[in-house]
C-alpha positions in Angstrom: 34.7 21.2 4.6 32.6 18.9 6.0 29.3 19.2 4.7 27.8 17.4 2.1 27.8 19.2 -1.8 25.2 19.0 -3.9 27.0 16.5 -6.7 27.3 13.7 -3.6 23.2 14.5 -3.0 23.2 14.0 -6.8 24.5 10.6 -6.4 22.3 9.4 -3.3 19.4 10.4 -5.0 20.5 8.9 -8.4 21.5 5.7 -6.4 18.4 5.9 -4.4 16.3 5.8 -7.8 18.4 3.5 -9.9 17.4 0.7 -6.5 14.1 1.2 -6.1 12.6 2.7 -9.2 10.7 5.7 -10.1 6.8 3.8 -9.5 7.7 2.6 -6.1 9.3 5.4 -4.9 6.4 7.7 -5.9 3.8 5.4 -4.5 6.4 5.6 -1.3 5.3 9.5 -1.8 1.8 9.2 -1.8 1.8 6.5 1.1 3.4 9.4 3.2 1.1 12.3 2.2 -1.4 10.0 3.5 -0.1 10.0 6.2 0.9 13.6 6.9 -2.5 14.2 5.7 -4.5 11.9 8.1 -2.3 13.4 11.0 -3.1 16.9 10.5 -6.6 15.6 10.0 -6.3 14.1 13.7 -4.9 17.1 15.2 -7.5 19.7 13.8 -10.0 20.5 15.7 -13.8 18.7 15.7 -16.0 21.1 13.6 -12.6 21.4 11.2 -12.4 17.7 11.2 -16.5 16.7 10.3 -15.9 19.5 7.4 -12.6 17.9 6.5 -13.5 14.2 6.4 -17.3 15.7 4.4 -15.2 17.2 1.5 -12.4 13.6 1.4 -15.6 11.9 1.1 -17.2 13.8 -1.7 -13.9 13.3 -3.7 -13.7 10.2 -3.1 -16.9 9.7 -4.6 -16.0 12.1 -7.5 -13.0 9.6 -7.8 -15.0 6.3 -7.8 -17.9 8.1 -10.2 -15.1 8.8 -12.6 -13.1 5.4 -12.3 -17.5 3.8 -13.0 -17.0 5.5 -15.9 -14.2 4.4 -17.6 -14.2 0.6 -17.2 -17.1 0.6 -19.4 -14.8 1.9 -22.6 -12.2 -0.3 -21.9 -14.7 -3.3 -21.8 -15.2 -1.6 -25.2 -12.2 -1.5 -26.3 -11.4 -5.0 -25.7 -14.0 -6.8 -27.0 
């Protein structure tokens, strides 16, 4: 009797989405995920941290390379 029902949770979720919008909630989720990942990296032993940092650097380099490849395409479209 004294709990929160599924309908009440859905109404609260709908109000939050209407107030903040999906983009802001998505970026908030990404920031929260990054914070949790950073916390896990800090709590793991040093040997694992080095391998995780190397993987992160590789992913960042790949993302940067993909972004660099996409930029000339957008300049060509604008011209």
